[in-house]
N, C-alpha and C positions, 0 to 999 in steps of 0.2 A: 778349664785350661786343658790343652792337649797333653796326653800322657802316653808313653810307650810301654811302661813297665809290664803290667799283667796281660796286655794284649799284643805284645810285640811279635809273638810267633803264632798268632791265632790261626793263620792259614793251615798250620800243620795239625791243629786239634781235630777231634772227631766232629762230624757234622752236628751232632747233638750239642757238644760244647760250644761250637761256633754260634749256634742258634741261641743258646742261653746267654752268651756274652753279648750278642747283638740285641737281645731283649733288654738287657740292662743299659746298654749304651743308648738305645732308642728312648727309654724312659728318661734318662738324663738329658737327652737332646730336647725332648718335648718340654721338660721342666724349664730348661734354659730359655726356650722360645717363649713360653708363657710368661716368664719373668722379665725378659729383656727385649723382645721383639714387638714393636707397635703393630707391624703388619699382621703377624700371626695371632696376637691377642685379639685383634679385630676379627680376623678370619675365623678363629675358634668360636668367638661369641656369636657371629652371624650364623654359623653352622650348628650352634647349640651343642658343642662338643665339651664334655667334661673329661679331662685327661685322666681322672681317677679311674675311668672305665677302660683305659688303654693299657693293657698288660704287656703287649709286645708285638712281634711281627704279625701275629694272626689278626691283629686289629688294625693293621696299617691301612687297609683299603677303606676304612671308615673315615680316614683323615683327608682333608682337602689337598688337592694338587696345586702346584705352583707353575705358572707359565712364564715364558720369556716376556710376554706382554705385561705381566704383573711386575717383573723386574724393571721394565722400561717406565711404566706409569707411576710406580710407587717406590722408586729406588731408595729414597731417603728413609722410608718406613722400615726397611729391612735391616738398618744399622742397629746393632745391639750394644754398642759401647760408646763411650764419650769420644769426641773427635781427637783428643790428645792421645788416645790409645792406638790410633791408626798409624802404621809405619809404612804402608805401601798402598798406592792406588793402582789397581790393575783394570785394564779395559778388555772386554771381550772382543773377539775378532769381527763380530758383526756379520757372520756368514749368512744368516737369513734375516737380518734386520739391522737396527742401529746398534753401535757399540754401547755396552752398559758398564758402568763403573762397579767394581767389586772391591770393597775396602778390606784390607788385611791387617790384623794385629801381629805383634811379634810371635805370639803363640801360633797363629795361622801360618806364618812363614816357616816356623819350625815343623809344623805338621806337613806342609807341602814338601819341605826338604826330606822329611822322613819317608813320605810316600815315594818320592823319586829314588831315594836310597834303596828301599826294598825292591822297587821295580827294576833298577839297574842290577842289583845283586842277583835277582832271579834270572837275568839274562847273562849272568856270568861275569859281570864287570867287577874288577878288584882294584886295589890300590896300585897294582902294577900297570894299569892301563893308562894310555894317553887318549883322551876322548875329545874329538873335534865337535863342537856344537855348531852345526850348520843350520841353525834356526834363529828366528827373530829374538834378540835379547834386548831390544829397545822398544820405543813407541808404546810403553806401558803394557806390553804383552806379558802373559804369565809364563809361556813355554820356556824360553831361554833362561830366565831367572830361576825357575824351578829346577831345571836340569843342572844348572851351575851349583845351586845349593846342595842338591842330592849327591852330585859327584864329589864335591868337597867333603861331604860327610863320610864318603867311602875312603877318601884319601887319594883318588885318582888325579892325574894331571889333566887340567881342563884347558883346552885351546878354544877361546871364545871367538869363533870366526863369524858368527851371524849368518844371515841369508841374503844380504843386499849386494854382495859382490862375488860372482863366480870366480873371477880372476884371483881374488884374495884366497878363496877356498882352495884353488889349484895350488897356489904357492905354499899355503899352510900344510896341505897334504903331502906335497913333495919334500918340503924342507923339514917338517917335524914328525912325519911318519906316524900319524895316529893309529892306534890299534882298534879304535871304534869310532864311528861317526853317527851323530844324531841329526836327523833331518827329514824333510818331506821327500818321499820316494821319487817323485818326478824330478826334483832338484838333484837328487843323488845320481839319477841316470844321466842328466845333463853334465854333471861334474865328471862322471866317468868318461863320457864322450869327449869332453874338452881335454881331459888328461891324455886320452889315446891320440887325439889330434896333435898334441905337442910331443908325442913320442914316448909317453909314460904309460906303461901298462898298469891299470888300477889293481890287477890281480897280484902284482909284484911289489906293492907299496906297503904291505904289512897290515892292512885293514882286515881284522878278523870278524868284526860284528858291525852290522848296520841296524841301528835302533830307529825304526820308521814311525813318523808321526803324521797326523793330518789326513792320510789316505790309507785305505785298507791294503794289506799285502797278503791277505789270506782269502780263500774262497769259502763258500758256505760249508764245505766239508772239512774246513780248517787246514787243508793243504795250501801250499803257496799258490797265490793267484798268478796269472801271466805277468803282472807287474813285479810280484815278488820273485818269480823265477828269473826275469830279466836282470833284476838287481843282483841276485846270487851269481848269475853267469858273468855279469859285468865286473863284479868286484872279487868273486871267489870267496865271499864272506857269508857267515850265517846271517839270516834276515829275521828280525824280531819286529812284530807289530805292536802298536800301542793305540789306545783310544782314550781320549780325555777331553775335557772342556774347562774353560775358566770357571764357569759356574759350579761345576762338580768339584773342582780343586783336588781331584783324585784321578789317578790313571788306572786303566785296566791294561796290564802288560803281559806279553808272552813270557813264559819261562823257557828254559832250554829244551823242553819237550815239544814246544811249538804247537800247543793244542788250544789256543785261544787266550784271551787276556784275563788273568786272574783278578777276581774281586778281592780287594784288601778289606776283610770283614771288620777290622777294627776302625776303618776309616769310611766305609760306605755300605749303605743298604741299597740294593738294586732290585727293581721289579721290571717285569715285562708285561705290558698291558695291551688289551685289544682296543678297537675303535671306541668302545663305550667306556674305556678306562678300567675295565675289570682285569684282574690278574690272570695271566696265562701260565700254564705249567712249563717246566723245563722242556726245551726242544721245540717250542712253538715260537714263530717269529712275531714280534710286536714292538711297540714303542718302548724305548728305554726310559725308565723313571728312576731318578737317583735321589737319595737322601744322604748327603755328606755328613759324617759324624765328627764330633770334636772340633767344629769350627766355632770361633767366637765373634768375629767381626760382623759377617753377614751370613749366618747359617740359613740353609734352605731346607724345606720339607717337601718331599715327593715332587722334585723338579722334573717337568716334562721336557726331555731333550729334543723331541721331534725326530730322533734317529730310530731306525728299524733294525733290530738285531735279534739273535737267539741266545738264550742262556743255557749253558751246559752244566749238568750236575754230576756226570759220571766221573769216576776217579781219574786223576792225572798221574802220569808216570813219574812226575817230579816228587810225589809224596804229599803235595798240598791237597787239602780237602775243601778248599774254597771253590765256589762256583766260578765258571769262566764265561766270558762274553765272546761270542763269535764276531766276525767282521760286520761292520755296518753295511746293511744291504741296500740302504737308501734313506733319504729323508722323507718324512711324512708329507711335507709341503711340496716335495718334488715328484710325487707319484704321477706317472703318465698313464693315460688311457687312450688307446688307439683301437677303434673298431672292436670293442669288446675285450681287448687284451690289456691287462694291467702290468706295468713294469716300472722299475726305477732306473735312473741314469747309470748306476754302476754296471747294470747288465750290458748296456751298449759299450761302456768304457772298457769292460773286460775283453770284448772282441778287439777293440782298437789297440789295447796293450799287447796283444799277441803279434802285432805287425811291426817289425823293427824299423821299417821305412818311415813310419809315422812319427813326426816330431811335434807333439802337442796336439791338442784338440779341444773343442768345446761344443756344447749342445745349446740350441735355441728351441723353445717350445712356444707354440701359439695356439689359441683356441678358436680358430677360424671356422671349424666344423662343429656342428651340434653334437654333443656327447662324445667327441673325439678330438684329441690333440693332434696338431701338426708338428712334427719333429724335424729339425734341420741339424745335421751333424757336419761340423766344419773341422777338417783335419789339416794339419801342416805337413807338407811333403814336397820335396824337390825332385823326387824320382818320377819321371814321366811314364813309367810302366804301371804305376798305380792308377787303376780305373775307378771312377766314382760309382758307376753302375755295379761293377763287380763287388765293391766294398759294401754297397747297400744290400746286395743279395747275401753277402756273408753275414751281415748283421741280422737279416731276416731269418736266415737258417738257424741262428742261435736263439733269437728272441721272439720270433713269429711276428715281428714288426719291421716293416721296410721303410726306413726314414729317407728323407732327402739327404744327399751327401754332396758337399762341396769340398774341393781340394784347393788349398791356397798355399802360399809360401809360409814356411815355418815362422818367419819373422812377423808375419801378419797375425798369426795365432798368439805369439808371445806378446805382441802389443795389446791384444784384447784380454788376455788372461792374467798377465803379470801386473799386479797393482801394488803400489807402495803401502796402501792402507790395509792390505791383507797379508797374512803370513803364509798362505799357500795359494796356488793358482786358482782363479775363478773359472770354472769349466761348465757352469750351468746358468743360463740366462732365461728367465721366465717372463714371457710377455703375455701370459694369460691374464684375464681380468681378475684382479685381486691377488695375483701371484706375487711372491717375493721378488725383489729386484735381482737377486743372484741365487 
């Protein structure tokens, strides 16, 4: 069962104390899997693993990893409790594949709420705040539900706006004056533009904090990215980044120091691994591998997220000693190779985010050339002064890759990128052989 008592302030402990606590939590986690998980019992037996030999974090790399494909193909085998103990059915957003069901017990919901509570508190949210949730709170998504539970634990007033109607978000913002807004950055930019168009200055509406989900708002050096700066300028508010997924059931959230998303060590063990799955030291970019702790319904071990990021272990000004995760630099499945240069879509997107005239964008990638991808960048803009050739040169100057660029009406981009079955815009379309659909 999930417990907060002895580990509730673990982030503020010394690195040694954090490591010792995580060793204990990991051993409990493995014992629970061995007793209750059909999938992991089989996986341990196939790998010839005796858990008696696993003392803690130092032995983690000896244990098998879990992939998204494992969850898709063997979903029922991950369930560790009787069906009557399930109180919530959650579906992943299916960003790089088919949505997957994650079953949650009452204890799991309490854990998720606690995770969001400490994440919001780190961003300075208190019971005095009015928080607009501009994120999906329906369609079996985790996000809006988790934020709601976490905010009510703090005692903040929650305004459940959702993400399906910009017009409703406009009215809620003007009428109820939230002090904080939770949502996808690109949606929050659109909301600011809509408010200005109707004569309401977003900077004067009382919003003090923007809690950003789904898209990075920091650069690799942990400063605000072009997107993060545009948000700050548009709203006059502090910008906080978060990173999470339904499978992880845990968030990496910025504190007020803004130096990356803190790992909650009582809830998560995180690794950064190379192409061969070997652990990388702090400061090296690699794939994020997550082991969510204290989950009872569908606990996971060494889950491969497919996301590329950097883990930071240097001290944070906020006083926490937990490690911090930098922004997602790209998805492993979305890596692009063009004439010997390797890059990820966010490198191109960062250039586009610096140009105020651009209203939405997406990338298409094809494998028409041997050992080299063809990239097409489609941007939405109604300003005739924006030139496709000049934009391609600007991208090339920053990334060393010159893509094809097409300029279309913003409405055309919106029709392609905004989908009811996704909680954030779809901005990457992979037409390579064997590539993911989005």
